[in-house]
N, C-alpha and C positions, 0 to 999 in steps of 0.2 A: 352614337347613332343607334336608332332602333332597328331591329331586324325587319327587313323590307318584304319578307315572304308573304305576310298577310295583307299587304297593301297593294292597291292597284293604282297605276299612274296613267293619266290621260294627257296626251300632248296634242294641243290644237295649234297647228301651224297655219296662221292666217295671213292675209295681205297686210293688215295694219298692226296686228299684235300676235305674239306667241304666248300661249297660256299653258301652264302646267298645273294640274290638280292632283293631289294625293288623297286617296280615300279608301275606305273599307266598309264592309257591311257589319252593322252592330247586331246585338242580340234581338233587337226589335225589327229586324229586316229593313232598316233604314240605312241610307248611305251617310257615313260620317266623314266629312271633308276635314282633314287634319293639316293640309298645307296648300298654299296658293303661291304661284310664281307667275309674274307677267313681265314682258319686255316688248319694246317696239320692234316691229318687223320691217327691216329695210332691204331684205334680199328676196322678197316674194312679190310677184305681180300677178294679180288675178288668180290667186290660188296656186300658182306654179313657181317653183324655185328658180330665180333668175341669177342669184349670186350665192354660191355655196358658202363662202367664207363668212359673209355677213349673216347668213341664216344660222350657221353653226355658232357664231358668237352670241346671237340672240337666244338660241336654244340653251346654251351654257348659262347665260345670265338668268333666264327664267327657271332653269333647273336648280341653280344655286339658291335662288330666293325661296323656292319651294322646299328645298332640303333644310334651309335655316328655319323656316317657319314650322316645319313638321318634325324635325329631328330624325327623318327617315333618309337613308342612303338610297338614292334613285339609281336603279340599274336597268330595269325592264320597263318599257313604255308601250301603250296602245296609242296608235296615231290615226288621226282623221285625214282623209284625202278628199279634195274637191278641185274645182278649176274648170276652165272652159273645155278641156280635153275629155272630160267625162262623158260617156255615151251609155245608152241603155237600149236593150232589145228584148223581144219576147221569143222564147223557144220552147218546144215541147220535146221532152225526153221520155224514153220508155225502158222498162226492164222486164224481160221474159223470165219467168220462174220455172224451175224444173218440176216442182210439185205444187199443183194448184190447191191441194187439200191442206197444206200446212199454213200456219199463220205468217203473215208478213212481219218481218222483224225490223228493228231499228237499224241494224247493220245494212240491210238491203236498201233502205231509204237513204242512208248515208252514201252508199255506193252510187245510187242514182244521182245524188247531188254532186258527188265528186266527178262523175262522168261529164257533167255539164262544164266543168272547168277545162275540159280537153277539146272544147268546140273550136272550130276554125274561126278566127277573127281577122279583121283587116291587118295588113302588115304594119308593124310598129305599135300595135295595141296588145293589151293583156287583160285577161278577165280578172277583175278585182273581187267580185262576189257573185254567187248564183243563189237567188232567193226563190224557193218554191212558193207558188201561189195556191194552186188547187191540184188535187190528185184525181186520177181516173183509174178505177179498178174494174177490169173486164167491162169497159164501156159504161160504167156507172159514174156519172159526173158529180161534181160539187163536193168531193170528200176532202176535208181539211187534214185529217190524220188517219192514214190507212193502216197504221201499226195494229196488229191483232186481227185484221181481216184476212180472208182467204181469196185467192184469185190466181189466174195464170199470167196475167199481164198487168203491170202497174205503169201508168203514165202520169206525167206531171207537167204543168205549165210553169215555166221558170222566167223570172225577171233577171236578165243577165246584165251586169254592170261592167263596163270596160273603161280602161284609161290608157294613156300613152306610156309605153315602156320607159321612155327617157324621163318622163315626169316622176314615175314611181321610183326609178333608180336614183334620181337626184334626191328625193326625200330620204330614201334609205341611206344614201351616202352621207347626208347631213347628220342623220341620227348616229351613224357609226363614228363619224369624226368627232361628234360631241361626247363619245365614250359611252353610248347607250346601246341597248339591245332592243330591236324592234320585234315585239311579240306578234302583233297582228295589226292589220290595216283595215279600217272601216270607212265606208262612205259617210261623209260628214252629215248630210241631211238625215240619213238613216240613224246615225248616233243621236242627233239632236231630237229626233222624234221620240226616242226612249225617255228623254228627260222632260219634255214639255207636253206630250200628248197622253191622254188617258186611253184606257182600253175601250171605253164607250165611244170616244171620238173616232178612234180607228174603225170601230164597228159601224158607226153611223155614216162615216165618210167625211174626210177632212183633207185639206191641202195645207201642208206645212211649207212656209216660205221663210227661208233663212237668209236674211239680208246681211251679207258680210261687207268687207271693205272693197273687195275687187269683183266679187260675183254674188249672184243671188241664186240659191239652190232651192229647187221645188221637189217635194215628195208627196205623192197623192196616195192616200189609204182609203180602202172601202171594203167592208165585210172583214175587217181585221187584217187585211192583206195589202202589202205595198203593190200598187198598180202601175205607177208611173214615176219616173225621176228625170230631171233635166237641170241644166245649168244655164242661167242667163248672164252674159258677160257684162253686167252692170251692178254696181254696189254703191256703198256710201261714199267712196272716194271720188266718184264722178260728180257728186253733188258738191263736194269740197272744191273741186276744180272749177265748177260753174260759179261758185261764190267768189273764188279767187279772181276769176276773169271779170265777173260782172261788177264786183265791188272794188276792184283794183287794190287788193290787199295781198299780203304775204300768205303763203299756204297755211302756216301755223295759226295766223289770225283767222283765216277762213274756217279752219276746223273748230276753233273756239267759238266763233259766231254760230256755226251750225249746231254745236252741242248745247250751248247755253241759251241762245235766243232764237234758234230755228223753229219754224212751224210749217207743217205741211198744208195748212189752209191760210191763204192770204187774208180772208175776211175776218179771221179770228184775232188779228193783230190790230194795234192802235195806229192811227195815222201819224200822231205826233211823237211816237216813241223812237228815240235815237240812241245809238251805241257809239261811243268814242273809241277810236283805235289809235294807239300811240304812233307818232310820226317817226320817220327814219332819220337818224343823225341830225337832230335839232329841228326837223321840219314840224310844221303844225299838225296836230292830231286830225285824223280823218273822222268824219261823222257819217255813220251808216244808218240808213233808215231801216227799221225792223220790218216795215211793210214791204219795202223793196227786197229785203233779204228773204222773206217768206214767199214773195212772188217767184224768185229764182228757184227756191227749193220746190215749190209746188209744181212748177213747169216740168222739172226733171222727174219728180216722183210720179206725176201722172203718166209720163212716158214709160217708166218702169212698170207701173201697175197695169198699163195696157198690154205690155209684153207678157206679164205674168198671167193676166186674164186670158190672153190668146193661147198661151201654152196649156192652161187648164181646160180651155174649150177644146183644143185639138186632141187632148187625151180622151175625150168622150165621157168624162165623169163629172162635168161641171154641175149638171142638174141632179146628180146623185149624192152630192156632198152636203149632207144635212148639217154637219157641224161647221161648215163654212171654211174660213181661212184662219190659220194660226200663224202670227208673225213672230219671228224670233231673230236672234243675231244682233250684233251691235248697231246695225243700221236701222233696226226697227224701233229703237228707243228715241222716237221723235214725237213731239207734241202734235196731236190731231191726226196722226197717220192712220189710226184705226178708222176714224170717220171718213177720211178720204178714200180708203180702200173699200169701205162699205158703199160709198156713193158711186165709185167708178165700176165696181164689179156686181153690185146688187146682192152680195153675199154677206153673211154675218162674219165678224172678224174679232179677234182678241190678240193681246200680246202674250206670248208664252214665256213664262219664267221657270227656270230649272230648280224649283224649290219643293215640288210635290214629293219627291223621293228622299229628301234630305233630312237628316237629324238637325237638332237645334244648333249644333256647333258650327260656327262661322256662317250660318244661314243668312245673316244680314249682309255679309260681304258678297254673297252670291245672288242677291236679288237684282240681277241684271241679265237681260237676254244674251249678252256677249259670252256668258259662261255656259250656255246651253250645250254647245258641242263638247266642251271639256267634261261636264257632268255626264253627258250621254256616253262618252268614251269610257268613263269609269263603269257605268252600268253595263255596257257591252263587254268590257273586260271582265267584270265579275261573272257574267253569264258564260263567257268563254272559259274562264278558270274553273267554274263549277262543272261545266260539261266535261272538260278534260279530267277533272278529279273523278267524276262518275265513270268515265271510260276506263281510267286506271283501276278503279275498284272492281269493275266488271272483269277486266283482264286478269286481275289478281285472283278473283274468285274462280274464273275458268281454269287458270293455271293450277289452283289448289285442287279443283275437282279432277283435273287430268292426272295429277300426282297420286291422288287417293284411288283413282280408278285403275292405275297400273298394278299388275301383280307384284306383290311383295315377296322378296326372297325368303325362302324357308330357313329357319334356324336348325342346323343339324348338331345334335349333341353327341360328342365323342364318348364311347364307353370307357369307363374307368377300369384300368387294368388292376386285377387283384394280384397281389404279390404274397407268396407264402411267408408265414411268420419266420420260418427257419432261414430263408434267404435274407430277410430283413435283419436278422441277428448277426449274420456274417459281416465281419469288418470289411469295408471296401478298401482296396489297395489304391494308394495314391499314385499318381503318375510320377511325381518326383521321387517317391520311395522306390519305385521300380528302377529309375535311372541310377539312384545312389547304390542300389544293390548290385547293379551291373558293373558300375565303376569299381566297387570293392572287389568283385570276383576277378576282374581283369588285373587289378593292381596286385592281388595276392599271387596270381599265377606268375607275373613277372618277377616278383621277389623270390619265389621258389626256384625259378630257372637260374637267376643270377647268383644266389647265395646258397642254394641247397648243396652243391657239390664240394664246397670248401670245408665243411664240418668234418 
């Protein structure tokens, strides 16, 4: 196994699939994906873990596949979170400074951001992320980066994202039971935006719609800032269920019909085109009209698009989104969906593929919107790792300066004692010589006392 320290691992726990991507940044500032692992997700419903054991088994299977394809031992992962329980709110925070004449530092801005994580939220919820939008320095509005400015009061508008504590803890428990370490958790549409949206689109104004299996996530950007996020409790699985009920087929066959022959526009299909489905236990095959299949899909997609359009309208940014809508996620890869979205919303639309930031390695395998969240998690993970590395370097430099600034102990040289040459020439008496001389004197005295009188 290769040393995993230089690799970032993104874990996308979805309703229909669990995807693991292993990547790193190369010398050309591109993301090189070295391993891919995928498994069916049977323990997740609408983005929320419903069966821990099944989810753990699926995670282990995807991780094993990613390790085999990359040769990297996976220990630490960056995880995406979504689901119907996700909520967002706006809040303004402020920081009063002791000295208005000094420059605003990065540490002060970080303190302001961290203070937002201590806000009171409804019972059972927890703050997942606090995203600064715009800063205000001494009532001067519209500042994107106040570092280096001077002022007595710094305020900021924050986009606060919350989720249920139970849902967060279940994801954490699944990851720990799979033998992995959760480094950081990111909102999935925020991660996907890093993979499929350009800086120009975020500046001009764009709505990212990530259509997953159980939910559809929306993230709205304008002036390069995330303005609104929400989750719609409908995804690609509900279309599969409609096909299953409308065409009277098994769910597995309904999913194949949707992927291979589905279309979001009924008029773009032929009247006489028919698909044959194998019968059960010797029964005759069933023939499904492709026109009827597309009619079912279009009806449900129109309902979903209307909900998405209503959410964009309620955000107040619909008429400010010059770049329109970018569709991503596994549910967006359907024929004629872009045309239907443009017709129903009156906005430009395109499919977002996570290939812009990728190196040529394995790029053909990742030309699918279902990998947008996984690639985005790697990008967010690299940003997080680089930020922590910079913080560590700054702390080390500060520590070094503190050590150098401390007063150093003075070295005191002891004077060398000069010994007279005459004393040096005198022989030194040994300790043992003294003992022997004393013994001889005692012995000689005893001999004289015992034998001296007999002579």
